[in-house]
SEBATOR-411913 format. One record per residue: residue in three letters; z, x, y of N, C-alpha, C, O in turn. Coordinates in steps of 0.1 Angstrom, whole numbers, padded with zeros to 4 digits, always signed. Atoms other than C-alpha are relative to their C-alpha. Layout:
% residues N
AlaZXYZXYZXYZXY;...
This chain:
% residues 272
Unk+0013-0008-0001-0408+0650+0004+0002+0009-0014+0013+0012-0019;Unk+0001-0008+0010-0420+0670-0024+0000+0013+0004-0002+0013+0016;Unk-0002-0014-0004-0416+0710-0022-0012+0005+0006-0021-0004+0005;Unk+0012-0007-0001-0444+0730-0011-0007+0005-0016-0001+0010-0025;Unk+0003-0006+0016-0468+0738-0041-0006+0014+0005-0010+0018+0015;Unk+0005-0014-0006-0477+0772-0045-0011+0002-0001-0015-0005-0011;Unk+0011-0002+0001-0511+0784-0042-0007+0003-0012-0016-0004-0016;Unk+0005-0004+0009-0516+0804-0071+0000-0012-0016-0007-0012-0026;Unk+0000+0004+0015-0505+0779-0098+0005-0002-0014+0006-0010-0022;Unk-0005-0004+0015-0491+0798-0124+0007-0010-0008+0015-0018-0004;Unk-0003+0010+0010-0486+0780-0156+0015+0005-0006+0019+0016-0008;Unk-0019-0006+0010-0446+0782-0173-0002-0007-0008-0006-0019-0007;Unk-0007+0007+0014-0436+0776-0209+0011+0007-0001+0015+0019-0002;Unk-0014-0002-0001-0404+0766-0208+0002-0002-0019-0004-0011-0025;Unk-0006+0001+0015-0385+0774-0247+0014-0005+0003+0021+0000+0012;Unk-0013+0007-0006-0355+0753-0245+0001-0008-0011-0009-0015-0013;Unk-0001+0011+0006-0338+0733-0275+0004-0010+0006-0002-0021+0002;Unk-0003+0007-0003-0318+0714-0255-0009-0010+0009-0015-0006+0020;Unk+0009+0005-0009-0337+0686-0242+0001-0004+0010-0008-0005+0019;Unk-0004+0002-0017-0317+0674-0214-0004+0009+0007-0008+0007+0019;Unk-0002-0007-0018-0318+0705-0195-0022+0002-0006-0029+0005+0003;Unk+0015-0004+0006-0359+0711-0214-0003-0005+0013-0006+0001+0023;Unk+0007+0009-0009-0368+0679-0195-0001+0001+0015-0012-0001+0021;Unk-0002+0003-0011-0350+0680-0164-0008+0014+0005-0018+0014+0012;Unk+0008-0011-0006-0361+0716-0159-0015-0002+0003-0019+0000+0015;Unk+0017+0003-0001-0403+0708-0166-0003-0009+0011-0013-0007+0018;Unk+0000+0006-0010-0397+0680-0142+0003+0002+0013-0002-0003+0023;Unk-0001-0013-0014-0383+0704-0114-0011+0007+0005-0015+0009+0017;Unk+0012-0009+0001-0411+0725-0120-0008-0002+0004-0015+0004+0012;Unk+0016+0006-0002-0438+0701-0119+0005-0004+0014+0004+0007+0019;Unk-0004+0001-0009-0424+0689-0088-0005+0004+0010-0013-0002+0017;Unk+0008-0011-0007-0431+0723-0071-0011+0004-0004-0011+0017-0005;Unk+0013-0001+0008-0469+0721-0086+0003+0009-0012-0008+0014-0015;Unk+0002-0010+0012-0460+0743-0117-0008-0005-0008-0003-0016-0010;Unk+0003+0006+0010-0485+0734-0145+0015+0006-0009+0021+0016-0007;Unk-0009-0006+0009-0459+0736-0175+0000-0006-0011-0004-0018-0012;Unk+0005+0003+0015-0460+0735-0213+0014+0003-0004+0020+0014+0000;Unk-0009+0002+0009-0430+0727-0233+0003+0010-0014-0006+0017-0018;Unk-0008-0002+0013-0409+0739-0266+0010+0000-0004+0019+0002+0005;Unk-0016+0009+0006-0380+0727-0287+0007+0014-0009+0019+0015-0012;Unk-0010-0012+0006-0373+0759-0305-0014+0014-0001-0026+0011+0002;Unk+0003-0010+0004-0385+0796-0314-0015+0003-0003-0024+0009+0003;Unk+0015-0002+0004-0413+0793-0336-0010-0011+0008-0021-0006+0011;Unk+0007+0006-0013-0428+0766-0312-0008+0004+0012-0020+0004+0016;Unk+0002-0008-0010-0427+0783-0287-0009+0014-0001-0013+0019+0009;Unk+0008-0008+0005-0447+0812-0305-0013-0005+0004-0020+0001+0013;Unk+0008+0005+0000-0470+0788-0311-0008-0005+0012-0021-0006+0012;Unk+0002+0007-0009-0472+0772-0280-0008+0012+0012-0018+0012+0018;Unk+0007-0012-0011-0475+0807-0258-0013+0004-0004-0022+0006+0004;Unk+0017-0005+0003-0508+0819-0284-0009-0016+0003-0021-0016+0004;Unk+0011+0005-0004-0521+0788-0275-0008-0006+0013-0019-0010+0016;Unk+0006+0003-0019-0521+0781-0235+0005+0016+0005+0003+0016+0017;Unk+0001-0016-0001-0514+0818-0231+0009-0003+0016+0000-0002+0025;Unk-0003+0000-0010-0489+0811-0198-0001+0012+0005-0003+0022+0000;Unk-0005-0005-0015-0483+0825-0165+0016+0008-0004+0017+0021-0003;Unk-0011-0007+0000-0447+0833-0173+0009-0007-0009+0008-0019-0010;Unk-0012+0007+0013-0421+0822-0199+0014-0004+0003+0022+0005+0004;Unk-0023+0005-0004-0382+0808-0192+0000-0004-0014-0006-0012-0020;Unk-0005+0000+0018-0367+0813-0227+0013-0003+0001+0019+0001+0011;Unk-0017-0001+0004-0332+0805-0237+0003+0012-0010-0004+0016-0019;Unk-0007-0009+0010-0313+0828-0254+0004-0004-0012+0002+0004-0021;Unk-0001+0003+0010-0301+0808-0281-0010-0012-0002-0011-0021+0006;Unk+0007+0012+0005-0328+0788-0303-0001+0000-0013-0002+0010-0020;Unk-0003-0002+0015-0328+0774-0337-0020+0009-0004-0028+0011+0004;Unk+0008-0002+0014-0356+0785-0365-0004+0015+0007-0005+0024-0001;Unk+0002-0017-0004-0365+0821-0341+0009-0002+0012+0009-0012+0019;Unk-0012+0000-0012-0335+0829-0315-0016+0004+0012-0028+0007+0010;Unk+0008-0007-0013-0350+0839-0277+0001+0014-0004-0009+0019+0000;Unk+0003-0014-0003-0345+0874-0283-0009-0001-0008-0019+0000-0002;Unk+0012-0007+0008-0367+0878-0312-0018-0009+0002-0029-0005+0000;Unk+0016+0004-0009-0396+0854-0296+0000+0012+0010-0008+0021+0009;Unk+0003-0015-0010-0390+0879-0267-0009+0015-0004-0019+0019+0001;Unk+0005-0010+0008-0397+0910-0291-0014-0005-0003-0024+0000+0002;Unk+0014+0003+0005-0425+0890-0306-0012-0002+0010-0024+0001+0007;Unk+0010+0001-0010-0444+0883-0276-0005+0012+0009-0016+0013+0014;Unk+0004-0015+0000-0441+0918-0265-0009+0008-0006-0016+0017-0001;Unk+0009-0007+0012-0458+0930-0291-0017-0003+0003-0025+0003-0003;Unk+0014+0005-0005-0491+0914-0276+0005-0005+0017-0007-0006+0022;Unk+0002+0001-0011-0482+0906-0240+0008+0004+0012+0020+0000+0012;Unk-0011-0006-0010-0466+0920-0209+0007-0009+0011+0016-0007+0020;Unk-0003+0009-0012-0464+0888-0190+0012-0005+0004+0018-0010-0006;Unk-0016-0001-0001-0428+0881-0172+0002-0012-0007-0003-0022-0009;Unk-0011+0016+0008-0402+0861-0191+0017+0005+0004+0024+0014+0001;Unk-0012+0003-0006-0374+0850-0173+0011-0005-0013+0005-0012-0022;Unk-0005+0002+0012-0345+0845-0200+0007-0011+0004+0005-0012+0016;Unk-0007+0003-0006-0319+0818-0197+0016+0001-0007+0015+0003-0019;Unk-0013-0005+0004-0280+0823-0205+0011-0008+0000+0007-0019+0006;Unk-0013+0005-0001-0246+0808-0206+0007+0011+0007+0007+0022+0003;Unk-0007-0012-0004-0223+0827-0182+0013+0000-0007+0022+0003+0001;Unk-0010-0011+0009-0198+0836-0210-0011+0008-0009-0005+0016-0016;Unk+0011-0008+0008-0229+0851-0229-0002+0012+0005-0013+0012+0011;Unk+0008-0009-0009-0232+0885-0213-0005+0009-0015-0016+0015-0012;Unk+0002-0005+0008-0236+0901-0247-0019-0004-0002-0028+0004-0003;Unk+0014+0002+0001-0269+0878-0250-0008+0004+0008-0019+0009+0006;Unk+0009-0007-0013-0280+0888-0216-0005+0012+0002-0015+0013+0009;Unk+0003-0014+0001-0282+0925-0223-0007-0003-0010-0017-0001-0004;Unk+0008+0001+0011-0301+0918-0257-0009-0009+0004-0016-0012-0006;Unk+0009+0006-0002-0323+0895-0239-0009+0016+0008-0018+0023+0004;Unk+0005-0014-0004-0331+0925-0216-0005+0007-0007-0017+0009-0007;Unk+0011-0012+0007-0338+0951-0241-0007-0005-0008-0014+0003-0014;Unk+0011+0004+0009-0358+0931-0261-0012+0000+0009-0023+0000+0003;Unk+0012-0001-0009-0382+0932-0230-0006-0010+0012-0018-0011+0015;Unk-0001+0015-0005-0374+0900-0206+0005+0010+0012+0011+0021+0012;Unk+0004-0012-0010-0379+0912-0169+0015-0006+0010+0019+0002+0019;Unk-0010+0007-0004-0347+0887-0158+0005-0007-0009+0001-0007-0020;Unk-0008+0012+0007-0321+0861-0167+0007-0002+0014+0011+0005+0023;Unk-0006+0012-0010-0309+0830-0149+0010-0004-0008+0009-0004-0020;Unk-0016+0005+0005-0270+0818-0156-0009-0018+0000-0019-0022+0007;Unk+0001+0010-0002-0271+0783-0169+0016-0008+0000+0024-0004-0007;Unk+0012+0010-0008-0265+0755-0152-0004+0009+0013+0003+0017+0017;Unk+0003-0002-0014-0285+0763-0120-0008-0007+0007-0016-0011+0000;Unk+0003+0012-0012-0297+0742-0091-0017+0003-0003-0020+0014-0008;Unk+0014-0002+0001-0336+0740-0092-0011+0008+0013-0023+0013+0012;Unk+0005-0013-0011-0344+0761-0058+0001+0006-0006-0009+0010-0013;Unk-0005-0012+0006-0326+0785-0073-0006+0008-0011-0005+0020-0014;Unk+0007-0003+0015-0347+0787-0106-0014+0006+0007-0019+0016+0003;Unk+0016-0002-0006-0382+0787-0084-0001+0009+0010-0012+0013+0016;Unk+0001-0008-0010-0367+0811-0061-0003+0014-0010-0011+0023-0008;Unk+0001-0012+0012-0363+0837-0094-0012+0001-0002-0017+0012-0001;Unk+0014-0002+0006-0396+0827-0107-0014+0005+0008-0024+0010+0003;Unk+0009-0005-0012-0417+0835-0074+0004+0013+0003-0002+0021+0010;Unk-0010-0018-0004-0393+0867-0071-0010+0006-0011-0016+0017-0008;Unk+0004-0009+0014-0410+0877-0108-0015+0001-0001-0023+0011-0004;Unk+0017+0000-0004-0445+0866-0101-0005+0009+0009-0014+0017+0007;Unk-0002-0011-0011-0441+0885-0069-0007+0018-0006-0016+0026-0004;Unk+0000-0016+0007-0436+0918-0090-0012+0000-0006-0020+0008-0002;Unk+0016-0002+0002-0468+0909-0110-0011+0004+0007-0020+0011+0004;Unk+0013+0001-0012-0490+0904-0080-0001+0016+0009-0010+0021+0015;Unk-0001-0012-0003-0477+0937-0072-0003+0012-0004-0009+0022+0000;Unk+0002-0010+0016-0477+0956-0101-0010-0011-0010-0006-0019-0018;Unk+0006+0014+0011-0508+0934-0118-0003+0008-0011-0008+0019-0009;Unk+0004-0005+0010-0512+0941-0154-0013+0006-0003-0023+0006+0004;Unk+0014-0010+0001-0537+0965-0172-0011-0011+0001-0020-0009+0009;Unk+0011+0006+0005-0557+0935-0186-0004-0011+0009-0014-0017+0006;Unk+0005+0010-0010-0557+0912-0151-0011+0004+0011-0012+0014+0017;Unk+0013-0002-0012-0586+0909-0129+0002+0005+0012+0014+0001+0012;Unk-0004-0007-0008-0581+0927-0097+0002-0017+0013-0005-0026+0015;Unk+0004+0012-0007-0567+0902-0070-0009+0002+0014-0011+0012+0021;Unk+0009+0000-0012-0591+0889-0042+0006+0007+0008+0018+0008+0006;Unk-0001-0006-0016-0590+0908-0007+0007-0009+0007+0005-0021+0004;Unk-0009+0006-0008-0566+0896+0019-0007+0000+0013-0005+0011+0019;Unk+0005+0001-0010-0589+0884+0049+0011+0004+0011+0008+0012+0020;Unk-0013-0004-0012-0555+0888+0072+0002+0013+0000+0006+0020+0009;Unk-0003-0019-0005-0553+0924+0064-0015+0007-0003-0017+0017-0010;Unk+0014-0010-0007-0588+0935+0072+0002+0004+0009-0002+0016+0008;Unk+0004-0006-0014-0585+0944+0104+0018+0004+0006+0025-0002+0013;Unk-0017-0007-0006-0548+0967+0109-0002+0000+0016-0011+0002+0024;Unk-0001-0001-0013-0533+0965+0140+0005+0013+0003+0011+0019-0006;Unk-0005-0012+0000-0525+0995+0159+0010+0004+0005+0013-0006+0012;Unk-0017-0005+0000-0491+1010+0166+0008-0009+0009+0020-0011+0008;Unk-0004+0010-0008-0484+0986+0192+0000-0013-0006+0007-0022-0002;Unk-0004+0017+0007-0489+0956+0170-0008-0012+0010-0006-0024+0008;Unk+0003+0008-0006-0512+0942+0199-0015-0005-0005-0017-0017-0004;Unk+0010-0001+0001-0547+0947+0188-0006+0004-0013+0002+0011-0018;Unk+0003-0004+0010-0567+0953+0158-0009+0012+0003-0013+0015+0014;Unk+0003-0016-0008-0580+0990+0155-0014+0002-0003-0015+0004-0015;Unk+0014+0002+0003-0619+0992+0153-0001+0007-0012+0002+0019-0014;Unk+0002-0005+0012-0629+0994+0120-0019+0007-0004-0029+0003+0001;Unk+0011-0007+0005-0657+1019+0102-0007-0009-0004-0003-0020-0009;Unk+0012+0009+0006-0689+1004+0094+0000+0003-0014+0004+0014-0019;Unk+0002+0000+0017-0695+0994+0057-0008+0015-0005-0018+0018+0002;Unk+0009-0009+0003-0710+1028+0039-0013-0008-0009-0013-0018-0016;Unk+0014+0008+0007-0746+1020+0027+0000+0005-0014+0005+0015-0018;Unk-0001-0002+0013-0752+1014-0007-0011+0014-0007-0021+0018-0001;Unk+0002-0014+0006-0763+1047-0029-0018-0005-0003-0022-0015-0007;Unk+0013+0002+0005-0801+1051-0033+0000+0001-0017+0007+0006-0025;Unk+0003+0000+0015-0818+1042-0066-0001+0013-0005-0008+0022+0000;Unk+0002-0012+0010-0812+1066-0094+0013+0008+0010+0013+0020+0008;Unk-0010-0012-0009-0781+1083-0070+0009-0004-0007+0007-0016-0008;Unk-0009+0004+0005-0751+1080-0089+0010-0006+0014+0007-0002+0025;Unk-0009+0003-0012-0720+1063-0066+0011+0014+0003+0012+0024-0005;Unk-0009-0011+0000-0696+1087-0056+0011-0008-0006+0010-0020-0004;Unk-0013+0006+0004-0660+1079-0073+0010-0003+0010+0012+0006+0017;Unk-0010-0001-0009-0634+1067-0051+0013+0007-0002+0019+0010-0012;Unk-0016-0014+0004-0603+1091-0045+0009-0008-0006+0009-0020-0003;Unk-0010+0009+0009-0576+1079-0069+0014+0006+0004+0015+0018+0005;Unk-0013-0007+0000-0539+1086-0064+0009-0002-0011+0013-0012-0015;Unk-0009+0000+0012-0519+1100-0093+0007+0008+0004+0004+0018+0011;Unk-0008-0008-0002-0487+1111-0091+0003+0009-0017+0003+0002-0027;Unk-0005-0009+0009-0478+1139-0118+0008+0007+0003+0011+0010+0014;Unk-0016-0004-0002-0447+1152-0127+0001+0004-0016-0002-0006-0024;Unk-0008-0006+0012-0435+1175-0161-0015-0012-0009-0014-0024-0010;Unk+0010+0011+0007-0470+1158-0181+0004-0014-0002+0002-0021-0012;Unk+0006+0012+0000-0466+1128-0172-0009-0003+0013-0010+0006+0022;Unk+0013+0000-0004-0493+1111-0154+0001-0017+0005-0003-0025-0004;Unk-0001+0012-0009-0487+1078-0127-0015+0001+0007-0019+0010+0014;Unk+0009+0003-0011-0521+1063-0114+0000-0011+0002-0003-0021-0005;Unk-0005+0011-0006-0512+1041-0090-0009-0009+0003-0005-0020+0007;Unk+0014+0008-0007-0547+1027-0081-0001-0006-0019+0007-0016-0020;Unk-0001+0009+0012-0551+1013-0122+0015-0001-0008+0017-0007-0019;Unk-0018+0002+0002-0513+1014-0127-0002-0001-0014-0002-0012-0019;Unk+0004-0006+0014-0520+1032-0162+0017+0008-0002+0024+0008+0009;Unk-0012-0012+0001-0487+1057-0172-0005+0006-0011-0010-0002-0019;Unk+0004-0003+0011-0495+1084-0197+0007+0009+0000+0010+0014+0011;Unk-0011-0007+0001-0472+1106-0209-0004+0017-0010-0006+0015-0022;Unk+0014-0003+0010-0490+1137-0224-0012+0000-0007-0017+0008-0016;Unk+0011+0005-0002-0519+1121-0223+0000-0010-0009-0011-0015-0011;Unk+0002+0008+0005-0509+1096-0244+0006-0013+0011+0017-0012+0017;Unk-0007+0013-0001-0506+1059-0230+0010-0009+0000+0008-0018-0008;Unk-0013+0006+0000-0474+1043-0224-0003-0017+0007-0008-0021+0018;Unk+0006+0015-0009-0477+1003-0220+0017-0004+0004+0028-0002-0002;Unk-0014+0003-0008-0449+0990-0196-0004-0012+0005-0015-0017+0007;Unk+0004+0012-0009-0446+0962-0180+0004-0003+0010+0014+0003+0013;Unk+0003-0002-0017-0450+0951-0143+0014+0007+0005+0014+0017+0012;Unk-0015-0004-0003-0411+0953-0140+0003+0017-0007+0012+0024-0002;Unk-0008-0013+0003-0406+0986-0157-0014+0008+0005-0011+0020+0003;Unk+0007-0008-0009-0439+1002-0139+0008+0003+0015+0012+0014+0020;Unk-0005-0003-0013-0425+0992-0105+0011+0005+0003+0015+0005+0015;Unk-0016-0002-0002-0391+1006-0113-0005+0019-0001-0002+0029+0006;Unk+0007-0014+0002-0411+1038-0128-0003+0008+0017+0002+0019+0021;Unk+0005-0003-0012-0431+1040-0088+0014+0005+0010+0017+0016+0016;Unk-0014-0004-0009-0397+1037-0070+0006+0017-0007+0009+0026+0001;Unk-0010-0017+0001-0381+1073-0090-0017+0007+0002-0016+0016+0010;Unk+0008-0009+0000-0418+1088-0092-0005+0003+0016-0011+0013+0018;Unk-0002-0003-0010-0418+1086-0055+0010+0003+0013+0009+0001+0025;Unk-0009-0005-0005-0387+1101-0049+0007+0010-0011+0019+0009-0013;Unk-0005-0010+0011-0382+1129-0078+0015+0008+0004+0014+0018+0011;Unk-0007-0013-0004-0350+1146-0074+0014-0008+0009+0025-0004+0013;Unk-0007+0005-0011-0335+1118-0053+0006-0009-0009+0000-0015-0018;Unk-0005+0009+0007-0306+1097-0065-0004-0016+0009-0005-0016+0022;Unk+0001+0007-0007-0312+1061-0060+0007-0012-0005+0004-0015-0017;Unk-0014+0006-0005-0285+1039-0057-0005-0020-0008-0014-0028-0004;Unk+0001+0008+0007-0283+1008-0082-0006-0016+0009-0015-0023+0006;Unk+0000+0013-0012-0281+0979-0052-0017+0003+0007-0026-0005+0010;Unk+0015-0004-0007-0313+1001-0036-0012-0008-0013-0020-0018-0011;Unk+0007+0004+0009-0330+0995-0069-0001-0017-0002-0013-0021-0003;Unk+0001+0011-0001-0322+0959-0071-0006-0008+0010-0009-0020+0009;Unk+0010+0006-0015-0339+0953-0036-0009+0002-0003-0016-0008-0006;Unk+0012-0002+0003-0367+0972-0043-0009-0004-0008-0020-0007-0004;Unk+0009+0004+0011-0380+0965-0076+0002-0018-0005-0007-0024-0011;Unk-0003+0019+0005-0363+0922-0083+0002+0000+0013+0010-0010+0013;Unk+0001+0009-0016-0363+0916-0043+0017-0003+0002+0022-0006+0013;Unk-0016+0003-0002-0324+0910-0047+0005+0003+0017+0003+0015+0021;Unk+0002-0007-0007-0317+0912-0015+0021-0008+0003+0025-0013+0014;Unk-0010+0007+0001-0278+0898-0025+0004+0012-0011-0003+0019-0018;Unk-0005-0006+0017-0250+0913-0051-0004-0010-0012-0003-0022-0013;Unk+0004+0003+0007-0265+0910-0080+0006+0003-0018+0018+0001-0016;Unk-0002-0008+0011-0258+0922-0117-0009+0010-0005-0020+0009-0009;Unk+0005-0012-0001-0263+0957-0120-0007+0003-0013-0017+0010-0014;Unk+0006-0002+0013-0269+0954-0158-0014+0000-0004-0020+0006-0013;Unk+0016-0002+0000-0307+0946-0151-0005+0013+0002-0014+0019-0004;Unk+0010-0010+0000-0313+0976-0136+0005+0009-0011-0002+0019-0013;Unk-0005-0014+0011-0291+0999-0166-0006-0004-0009-0011+0006-0014;Unk+0010+0001+0009-0311+0980-0191-0013-0002+0001-0020-0005-0008;Unk+0015-0004+0003-0346+0985-0179-0001+0012+0003-0013+0015+0003;Unk-0004-0011+0000-0334+1021-0173-0005+0005-0012-0014+0014-0013;Unk-0005-0005+0016-0326+1025-0209-0017-0002-0005-0023+0008-0007;Unk+0012+0000+0007-0360+1010-0222-0011+0007+0009-0022+0010+0004;Unk+0012-0008+0000-0380+1030-0197+0006+0015-0003-0003+0024-0001;Unk+0001-0009+0001-0364+1060-0206-0004+0003-0015-0008+0015-0017;Unk+0008-0005+0012-0376+1056-0247-0012-0005+0003-0018-0010-0006;Unk+0016+0003+0000-0409+1047-0234-0009+0016+0006-0020+0021+0002;Unk+0002-0015-0005-0411+1084-0212+0008+0012+0001+0008+0021+0009;Unk-0009-0007+0003-0386+1101-0226+0011-0001+0007+0011-0002+0019;Unk-0015-0002-0002-0348+1104-0225+0004+0005+0009+0014+0000+0014;Unk-0008-0008-0005-0342+1132-0204-0008-0001+0014-0004+0005+0024;Unk+0009+0001-0013-0371+1122-0175+0011-0006+0008+0010-0001+0019;Unk-0006+0005-0008-0340+1100-0161+0012+0002+0004+0019-0007-0001;Unk-0016-0003+0003-0306+1112-0153+0012-0010+0007+0012-0011+0020;Unk-0008+0003-0005-0278+1092-0147+0012+0008+0008+0018+0017+0003;Unk-0008-0003-0008-0254+1098-0116+0010-0010+0003+0009-0018+0011;Unk-0010+0003+0001-0219+1087-0123+0000-0007+0011-0006-0003+0020;Unk-0001+0002-0016-0210+1061-0093-0010-0003+0005-0009-0012+0013;Unk+0009+0004-0010-0242+1059-0080-0009-0008-0003-0010-0019+0001;Unk+0009+0002+0007-0268+1057-0098-0014+0005-0007-0011+0007-0019;Unk+0009-0008+0011-0303+1073-0115-0006+0008+0011-0007+0005+0023;Unk+0013-0006-0007-0328+1101-0104-0010+0001-0011-0009-0004-0022;Unk+0012-0002+0007-0360+1111-0118+0003+0018+0004+0004+0024+0015;Unk-0002-0011-0003-0354+1146-0127-0013+0010+0006-0025+0010+0004;Unk+0015-0007-0009-0376+1173-0104-0007+0008-0019-0001+0005-0030;Unk+0008-0008+0010-0399+1195-0132+0005+0012+0004+0008+0014+0016;Unk-0008-0011-0001-0383+1230-0136-0010+0010+0008-0006+0021+0011;
């Protein structure tokens, strides 16, 4: 029996030079209902990315012509799509290099297809929770239209819809939620971040990580907690993912904003 087909049908681009791995991964993902494009080297991967504009990139670290780290950097110059790196277990330096280049996560080869699909869906959920700046807003969820009362037994009564404004009267803008901290503003509605008035481009993973920090300034957040809340990992995973993303975030918003608490994790510095 075929696995369940995801409703969003995100398009995945696989860039892998090993033909056996590339084709086996393609067939596995297609069995799960994902549309898939493939490329055998870095330059072909860049051309295919520009032609098909996939929803997620599954990228091998070691590639001919243009390696995976270089391709990741090139794509990050023009897109914030989720990137999942593939690496051999014996290449920790390559893993860190890929994350530093802008990858959201990595998976170790060889891997089971079910594990790969779970990691892909986790990364895609992160993007849906924190949409990219140029992505259209998600459609309303009918199931969430009627919130339950505190007992969870019945929907709360809904307020009647507001009447449209009269002709010639400008509509009242909706209230926005903006977290302001020491010259940094995080608009949690538009998902924009500005540092001293300058718009800072962040990947969905970086933005979700920053939102965790701004929600608890001055409070130490453990690496394991960040792995669970940002990456949706409920098991012991490689904390290098957190460390590298914090480094990238520091480079974009200011190195002194996020402090390291040795042996525990990180905290966002409170304004003095």
